[in-house]
TORBAMAR-648408 format. One record per residue (C-alpha): x, y, z; residue in one letter. Coordinates in pm, whole numbers, plus 50000, padded with zeros to 5 digits. Example, Ala and Ser with C-alpha at 12.3 -4.5 7.8 and 13.67 -1.06 7.14 Angstrom:
2
((51230; 49550; 50780); 'A'),
((51367; 49894; 50714); 'S'),
END
This chain:
455
((35623; 65386; 83897); 'M'),
((35629; 65013; 83966); 'T'),
((35854; 64878; 84238); 'T'),
((36138; 64639; 84176); 'T'),
((35943; 64352; 84335); 'A'),
((35639; 64412; 84117); 'S'),
((35853; 64435; 83802); 'R'),
((36024; 64107; 83887); 'E'),
((35687; 63941; 83948); 'A'),
((35547; 64070; 83623); 'S'),
((35855; 63966; 83427); 'E'),
((35869; 63614; 83574); 'S'),
((35771; 63324; 83356); 'T'),
((35469; 63102; 83429); 'P'),
((35708; 62826; 83535); 'T'),
((35876; 63055; 83787); 'E'),
((35542; 63178; 83921); 'R'),
((35432; 62816; 83960); 'G'),
((35750; 62737; 84150); 'A'),
((35684; 63030; 84384); 'L'),
((35323; 62920; 84440); 'A'),
((35413; 62557; 84511); 'A'),
((35522; 62617; 84874); 'P'),
((35203; 62816; 84935); 'Q'),
((34993; 62533; 84798); 'R'),
((35179; 62283; 85017); 'R'),
((35118; 62499; 85324); 'R'),
((34751; 62530; 85234); 'A'),
((34723; 62153; 85193); 'V'),
((34902; 62106; 85526); 'L'),
((34664; 62345; 85703); 'W'),
((34362; 62177; 85546); 'A'),
((34488; 61830; 85639); 'T'),
((34556; 61939; 85997); 'A'),
((34208; 62088; 86017); 'G'),
((34042; 61772; 85890); 'V'),
((34241; 61553; 86129); 'I'),
((34160; 61779; 86423); 'T'),
((33790; 61785; 86339); 'L'),
((33783; 61408; 86295); 'G'),
((33958; 61358; 86628); 'F'),
((33711; 61586; 86806); 'L'),
((33414; 61407; 86650); 'L'),
((33553; 61067; 86748); 'A'),
((33612; 61187; 87104); 'L'),
((33261; 61334; 87115); 'Q'),
((33110; 61000; 87005); 'I'),
((33311; 60803; 87262); 'V'),
((33212; 61048; 87536); 'A'),
((32845; 61021; 87434); 'H'),
((32854; 60641; 87460); 'H'),
((33013; 60667; 87805); 'L'),
((32748; 60913; 87921); 'G'),
((32990; 61204; 87974); 'I'),
((33006; 61547; 87803); 'P'),
((33234; 61561; 87501); 'G'),
((33460; 61851; 87400); 'P'),
((33218; 61987; 87138); 'I'),
((32927; 61978; 87383); 'T'),
((33129; 62150; 87654); 'Q'),
((33243; 62424; 87419); 'Q'),
((32897; 62482; 87274); 'A'),
((32749; 62523; 87624); 'R'),
((32985; 62811; 87700); 'E'),
((32827; 63024; 87430); 'V'),
((32538; 63078; 87674); 'I'),
((32620; 62910; 88007); 'H'),
((32875; 63033; 88260); 'A'),
((33219; 62922; 88132); 'P'),
((33445; 62697; 88331); 'K'),
((33739; 62935; 88290); 'S'),
((33681; 63295; 88190); 'G'),
((34054; 63366; 88205); 'F'),
((34116; 63098; 87943); 'L'),
((33855; 63240; 87707); 'L'),
((34004; 63587; 87731); 'Y'),
((34351; 63437; 87677); 'A'),
((34215; 63267; 87365); 'A'),
((34074; 63599; 87244); 'M'),
((34413; 63762; 87306); 'A'),
((34575; 63500; 87082); 'L'),
((34320; 63567; 86812); 'T'),
((34379; 63942; 86832); 'M'),
((34747; 63912; 86734); 'V'),
((34626; 63937; 86370); 'V'),
((34431; 64260; 86435); 'L'),
((34537; 64623; 86439); 'T'),
((34540; 64808; 86770); 'W'),
((34216; 64986; 86682); 'R'),
((34050; 64655; 86601); 'Q'),
((34182; 64505; 86924); 'R'),
((34030; 64784; 87133); 'L'),
((33696; 64742; 86957); 'I'),
((33706; 64362; 87010); 'A'),
((33796; 64399; 87378); 'L'),
((33523; 64656; 87434); 'G'),
((33269; 64431; 87264); 'A'),
((33372; 64133; 87478); 'A'),
((33345; 64333; 87800); 'L'),
((33010; 64477; 87695); 'G'),
((32867; 64132; 87616); 'I'),
((32993; 64001; 87951); 'D'),
((32824; 64289; 88133); 'L'),
((32495; 64201; 87963); 'V'),
((32534; 63833; 88057); 'F'),
((32623; 63929; 88414); 'L'),
((32317; 64153; 88445); 'A'),
((32086; 63881; 88312); 'V'),
((32235; 63617; 88543); 'R'),
((32203; 63850; 88841); 'W'),
((31841; 63925; 88749); 'A'),
((31740; 63559; 88723); 'I'),
((31955; 63450; 89019); 'G'),
((32168; 63206; 88819); 'A'),
((32397; 62972; 89012); 'D'),
((32764; 63047; 88930); 'L'),
((32927; 62803; 89171); 'T'),
((33040; 62578; 88884); 'D'),
((33149; 62852; 88644); 'G'),
((33295; 63200; 88600); 'H'),
((33075; 63510; 88577); 'P'),
((33266; 63631; 88270); 'F'),
((33419; 63489; 87953); 'G'),
((33118; 63447; 87722); 'N'),
((33194; 63783; 87561); 'G'),
((33543; 63672; 87462); 'A'),
((33406; 63356; 87299); 'L'),
((33138; 63555; 87114); 'W'),
((33403; 63792; 86978); 'V'),
((33621; 63505; 86853); 'V'),
((33322; 63346; 86681); 'L'),
((33222; 63682; 86533); 'A'),
((33573; 63723; 86390); 'L'),
((33536; 63383; 86225); 'A'),
((33212; 63500; 86060); 'V'),
((33378; 63825; 85949); 'I'),
((33669; 63630; 85799); 'A'),
((33433; 63413; 85595); 'L'),
((33195; 63687; 85484); 'T'),
((33396; 64014; 85474); 'R'),
((33754; 63910; 85397); 'R'),
((33919; 63753; 85095); 'T'),
((34252; 63603; 84997); 'G'),
((34546; 63638; 85233); 'A'),
((34354; 63859; 85477); 'E'),
((34084; 63594; 85520); 'R'),
((34345; 63322; 85572); 'L'),
((34534; 63526; 85830); 'L'),
((34219; 63607; 86029); 'L'),
((34106; 63244; 86016); 'L'),
((34446; 63136; 86146); 'K'),
((34408; 63375; 86437); 'G'),
((34058; 63246; 86513); 'V'),
((34179; 62887; 86483); 'G'),
((34465; 62954; 86721); 'L'),
((34231; 63094; 86986); 'G'),
((33971; 62820; 86948); 'L'),
((34237; 62548; 86954); 'L'),
((34355; 62671; 87294); 'L'),
((34003; 62642; 87435); 'V'),
((33923; 62319; 87252); 'T'),
((34248; 62168; 87375); 'G'),
((34135; 62233; 87731); 'R'),
((33794; 62077; 87668); 'K'),
((33955; 61780; 87493); 'T'),
((34181; 61726; 87792); 'G'),
((33885; 61734; 88031); 'D'),
((33707; 61472; 87820); 'T'),
((34019; 61253; 87804); 'W'),
((34043; 61256; 88184); 'L'),
((33684; 61143; 88220); 'L'),
((33741; 60867; 87964); 'I'),
((34045; 60736; 88154); 'T'),
((33845; 60711; 88475); 'S'),
((33558; 60528; 88302); 'K'),
((33759; 60282; 88093); 'T'),
((34066; 60193; 88305); 'L'),
((33961; 59994; 88614); 'P'),
((34312; 59958; 88764); 'V'),
((34609; 60190; 88816); 'T'),
((34985; 60129; 88827); 'L'),
((35055; 60356; 89124); 'D'),
((35231; 60089; 89334); 'P'),
((35488; 60047; 89055); 'Y'),
((35563; 60420; 89044); 'L'),
((35571; 60445; 89423); 'A'),
((35844; 60180; 89426); 'M'),
((36036; 60339; 89137); 'A'),
((36007; 60674; 89311); 'D'),
((36223; 60543; 89598); 'H'),
((36516; 60594; 89360); 'A'),
((36450; 60969; 89376); 'L'),
((36371; 60979; 89747); 'G'),
((35991; 60992; 89702); 'N'),
((35998; 61373; 89664); 'P'),
((35619; 61413; 89682); 'S'),
((35623; 61314; 90049); 'W'),
((35863; 61586; 90180); 'P'),
((35711; 61838; 89935); 'A'),
((35367; 61764; 90078); 'G'),
((35491; 61823; 90432); 'R'),
((35657; 62150; 90329); 'L'),
((35338; 62270; 90165); 'L'),
((35140; 62184; 90476); 'E'),
((35384; 62388; 90684); 'A'),
((35347; 62688; 90451); 'S'),
((34982; 62724; 90545); 'G'),
((34694; 62861; 90335); 'P'),
((34906; 63133; 90171); 'V'),
((35149; 62888; 90014); 'G'),
((34873; 62648; 89914); 'E'),
((34661; 62916; 89744); 'H'),
((34963; 63062; 89562); 'A'),
((35075; 62727; 89419); 'L'),
((34720; 62627; 89335); 'D'),
((34677; 62948; 89134); 'Y'),
((35004; 62891; 88947); 'V'),
((34902; 62534; 88869); 'Y'),
((34552; 62627; 88751); 'A'),
((34654; 62921; 88532); 'Q'),
((34929; 62745; 88338); 'L'),
((34754; 62807; 88005); 'A'),
((34734; 63180; 88078); 'V'),
((35109; 63187; 88144); 'A'),
((35163; 63012; 87813); 'A'),
((34957; 63278; 87636); 'V'),
((35178; 63552; 87781); 'V'),
((35486; 63390; 87628); 'V'),
((35300; 63318; 87303); 'A'),
((35184; 63680; 87275); 'L'),
((35546; 63793; 87298); 'Y'),
((35642; 63550; 87021); 'Q'),
((35347; 63658; 86803); 'L'),
((35378; 64032; 86865); 'R'),
((35477; 64108; 86504); 'H'),
((35204; 63905; 86331); 'V'),
((34975; 64202; 86266); 'A'),
((35256; 64406; 86109); 'A'),
((35417; 64124; 85908); 'E'),
((35081; 63966; 85811); 'R'),
((35214; 63617; 85879); 'R'),
((35278; 63383; 86172); 'F'),
((35629; 63276; 86273); 'P'),
((35725; 62924; 86173); 'R'),
((35741; 62795; 86532); 'H'),
((35584; 62922; 86854); 'H'),
((35474; 62796; 87194); 'L'),
((35110; 62729; 87107); 'V'),
((35214; 62457; 86862); 'R'),
((35415; 62277; 87129); 'T'),
((35135; 62315; 87383); 'F'),
((34879; 62162; 87149); 'L'),
((35097; 61867; 87045); 'V'),
((35180; 61788; 87408); 'I'),
((34810; 61795; 87491); 'G'),
((34725; 61576; 87193); 'L'),
((34988; 61304; 87238); 'V'),
((35015; 61296; 87618); 'G'),
((34666; 61166; 87704); 'P'),
((34719; 60869; 87473); 'A'),
((34995; 60756; 87711); 'I'),
((34750; 60777; 88001); 'Y'),
((34556; 60498; 87832); 'M'),
((34853; 60259; 87847); 'I'),
((34999; 60380; 88178); 'Y'),
((34711; 60471; 88414); 'P'),
((34822; 60641; 88738); 'V'),
((34619; 60854; 88982); 'V'),
((34894; 61000; 89203); 'G'),
((35008; 60966; 89566); 'P'),
((34730; 61179; 89717); 'M'),
((34475; 60930; 89585); 'F'),
((34662; 60598; 89587); 'A'),
((34835; 60660; 89922); 'Y'),
((34646; 60954; 90070); 'G'),
((34314; 61069; 90211); 'P'),
((34155; 61151; 89873); 'E'),
((34156; 60785; 89769); 'G'),
((33912; 60679; 90040); 'G'),
((33851; 60306; 90047); 'G'),
((34028; 60259; 89713); 'W'),
((34367; 60377; 89842); 'A'),
((34638; 60117; 89898); 'A'),
((34709; 60281; 90236); 'A'),
((34676; 60622; 90402); 'D'),
((35046; 60715; 90403); 'L'),
((35091; 61042; 90213); 'W'),
((35262; 61271; 90305); 'P'),
((35394; 61159; 90643); 'H'),
((35490; 60794; 90594); 'T'),
((35684; 60656; 90297); 'L'),
((35537; 60349; 90125); 'P'),
((35724; 60031; 90226); 'P'),
((35945; 59857; 89970); 'V'),
((35728; 59565; 89862); 'T'),
((35644; 59383; 89540); 'T'),
((35406; 59612; 89346); 'P'),
((35080; 59505; 89186); 'H'),
((34801; 59676; 88986); 'P'),
((34564; 59868; 89212); 'L'),
((34185; 59862; 89142); 'P'),
((34039; 60212; 89161); 'F'),
((33713; 60404; 89127); 'D'),
((33548; 60533; 88808); 'E'),
((33581; 60900; 88907); 'I'),
((33950; 60979; 88957); 'T'),
((34137; 61056; 88631); 'P'),
((34444; 60841; 88550); 'R'),
((34649; 61141; 88439); 'N'),
((34991; 61121; 88603); 'C'),
((35226; 60946; 88362); 'M'),
((35378; 61156; 88220); 'P'),
((35313; 61480; 88407); 'S'),
((35173; 61703; 88133); 'L'),
((35173; 62005; 88363); 'H'),
((35548; 61953; 88395); 'T'),
((35577; 61912; 88018); 'A'),
((35379; 62231; 87953); 'W'),
((35574; 62428; 88216); 'A'),
((35897; 62300; 88058); 'T'),
((35776; 62419; 87718); 'A'),
((35703; 62764; 87866); 'I'),
((36054; 62767; 88011); 'F'),
((36212; 62670; 87676); 'I'),
((36024; 62931; 87476); 'H'),
((36079; 63209; 87730); 'S'),
((36459; 63179; 87691); 'R'),
((36456; 63404; 87383); 'K'),
((36256; 63678; 87552); 'G'),
((36357; 63975; 87767); 'P'),
((36489; 63923; 88118); 'R'),
((36147; 63964; 88283); 'A'),
((35999; 63695; 88058); 'L'),
((36290; 63459; 88124); 'R'),
((36249; 63502; 88498); 'L'),
((35874; 63445; 88470); 'A'),
((35930; 63126; 88268); 'G'),
((36176; 62992; 88524); 'A'),
((35941; 63085; 88810); 'F'),
((35644; 62912; 88648); 'W'),
((35845; 62595; 88593); 'L'),
((35972; 62581; 88953); 'V'),
((35630; 62669; 89098); 'A'),
((35457; 62408; 88881); 'T'),
((35701; 62137; 88993); 'L'),
((35647; 62239; 89355); 'A'),
((35268; 62227; 89311); 'A'),
((35259; 61889; 89136); 'T'),
((35464; 61733; 89414); 'L'),
((35335; 61935; 89709); 'G'),
((34967; 61865; 89642); 'F'),
((35042; 61495; 89593); 'G'),
((34925; 61492; 89232); 'W'),
((35243; 61336; 89091); 'H'),
((35542; 61119; 89175); 'Y'),
((35895; 61238; 89111); 'G'),
((35936; 60989; 88826); 'V'),
((35631; 61146; 88655); 'D'),
((35811; 61479; 88643); 'L'),
((36126; 61326; 88494); 'V'),
((35918; 61162; 88222); 'A'),
((35736; 61493; 88162); 'G'),
((36062; 61682; 88106); 'V'),
((36191; 61420; 87858); 'V'),
((35853; 61420; 87685); 'F'),
((35850; 61800; 87645); 'A'),
((36204; 61824; 87507); 'Y'),
((36138; 61540; 87263); 'T'),
((35818; 61702; 87134); 'I'),
((35992; 62038; 87102); 'E'),
((36283; 61881; 86914); 'A'),
((36039; 61702; 86683); 'G'),
((35852; 62021; 86593); 'L'),
((36170; 62217; 86528); 'R'),
((36313; 61932; 86322); 'T'),
((35992; 61919; 86118); 'F'),
((36034; 62290; 86042); 'D'),
((36388; 62232; 85919); 'R'),
((36296; 61945; 85690); 'G'),
((36395; 61652; 85915); 'W'),
((36771; 61703; 85910); 'D'),
((36990; 61422; 86044); 'R'),
((37085; 61584; 86377); 'A'),
((36723; 61659; 86463); 'G'),
((36600; 61313; 86368); 'V'),
((36869; 61153; 86585); 'L'),
((36770; 61363; 86886); 'L'),
((36399; 61290; 86841); 'V'),
((36479; 60918; 86817); 'G'),
((36703; 60935; 87122); 'Y'),
((36444; 61122; 87328); 'G'),
((36178; 60869; 87228); 'T'),
((36401; 60578; 87329); 'V'),
((36483; 60741; 87665); 'V'),
((36114; 60809; 87733); 'F'),
((36019; 60451; 87649); 'A'),
((36309; 60316; 87857); 'A'),
((36199; 60519; 88160); 'L'),
((35841; 60393; 88139); 'L'),
((35963; 60037; 88090); 'T'),
((36192; 60059; 88392); 'A'),
((35914; 60207; 88607); 'Y'),
((35684; 59920; 88509); 'R'),
((35915; 59618; 88506); 'F'),
((36205; 59707; 88739); 'A'),
((36057; 59928; 89015); 'P'),
((36157; 59694; 89296); 'L'),
((36518; 59694; 89181); 'E'),
((36508; 60076; 89158); 'M'),
((36378; 60094; 89516); 'A'),
((36644; 59853; 89646); 'R'),
((36935; 60029; 89474); 'Y'),
((36841; 60400; 89481); 'P'),
((37206; 60511; 89482); 'W'),
((37238; 60359; 89134); 'L'),
((36891; 60400; 88986); 'A'),
((36832; 60760; 89100); 'G'),
((37142; 60915; 88939); 'P'),
((37086; 60703; 88629); 'L'),
((36731; 60832; 88587); 'V'),
((36842; 61194; 88632); 'L'),
((37139; 61152; 88399); 'L'),
((36922; 61013; 88120); 'T'),
((36689; 61310; 88158); 'M'),
((36984; 61551; 88159); 'A'),
((37125; 61387; 87846); 'S'),
((36808; 61471; 87651); 'V'),
((36814; 61831; 87778); 'V'),
((37183; 61863; 87690); 'Y'),
((37123; 61708; 87347); 'G'),
((36849; 61960; 87277); 'Y'),
((37063; 62258; 87383); 'Q'),
((37352; 62129; 87172); 'R'),
((37122; 62085; 86872); 'L'),
((36986; 62440; 86903); 'I'),
((37340; 62581; 86921); 'R'),
((37429; 62377; 86612); 'L'),
((37128; 62507; 86420); 'W'),
((37183; 62866; 86527); 'E'),
((37548; 62845; 86428); 'G'),
((37455; 62701; 86091); 'A'),
((37208; 62983; 86020); 'T'),
((37430; 63271; 86126); 'L'),
((37503; 63502; 85832); 'P'),
((37853; 63490; 85694); 'A'),
((38070; 63785; 85806); 'P'),
((38085; 64059; 85548); 'R'),
((38426; 64108; 85395); 'A'),
((38594; 64434; 85485); 'E'),
((38668; 64656; 85184); 'P'),
((39034; 64644; 85087); 'Q'),
((39216; 64973; 85024); 'P'),
((39303; 65033; 84662); 'E'),
((39673; 65029; 84578); 'P'),
((39828; 65370; 84552); 'A'),
END
């Protein structure tokens, strides 16, 4: 006996079937366009890196098929993302294969005495499994099953490629931007009390335990994001489709757009511009014990090694995205998201990698990107477009103030500091208000209670 759904499909007219297929075709075109753009971007970045004499993202990724990977944890996190489209039996087989391949690689490296100081002893197996799943999708799957498996593979590879792309961007900033704008941010940071300086002293007082803990949190941010993403994607294998919006999308867009801002606002951070890591290029050796004096700022020439990756703080933006997406999870996940955000903020300031104003810009940046992606999913409704426009204006206004009015911000911190924090809070509040508006608009109408029949 045919089901109701199959009868309706068989009885539908060609026009109706075409109308049903139109959204699928649009999604397919969107996926294909995104793939072409991503591939073109990677190729362009690879060519630029080749001309500058540095490894590009494609070269770095290809090396990890054989050589010791830079981050084995990241490769296994990427494999975990890919496995959301598999059944539990297939996941166990994939995990066993990855571990077996890694054991073989480890035995070979031990036998030949390979140097692992610049890489992890494991992770190749995870990459091999992801690539094998891509081959299986192209050769052994068809139709919707092939598309779903390719989406899973693409999701895992995008996480790894995003990391390699970021590494290449950082090298490009150090090679192509001869000066930094750190003195401007150091002056603007007076409005917030130069929080990196007291945070650095607190971290010093915590000793090796505190330093190692925060360094681990900072370094494994992508793994934390995968934990939240796996919760969001836990039903993909059963439903045979991905949810419309999830954390990985936000992560990738932040990583794609953020480095472009580095190119127009190069900053190396207080540990380098005002600390011991800057060597002879530092403006002064002040961090973290002596605040920079309030003086007229000027561009600071710097070396061709240190990345200009502070404005905005993308680690803060990514940690903020983790926090936002963990709000819909269970209590343990919400607590973990809040912890990772607080620990990331403490690390960025305590290690002297960012100024306080970087973090403010990173929060505004993350909420604006998140609002943009959610608005795109809803068809660019008026409320979402207004918030995205407002967040963009606030972000641009902050960067403009940091660049052209830092001395005034340093001289009047009682006015500039609260104003900076209020503008950030207004974007956060606007986002929360928008989400409540959307959720209220999509709530199902209450079902009418049946009325008793008259006697």
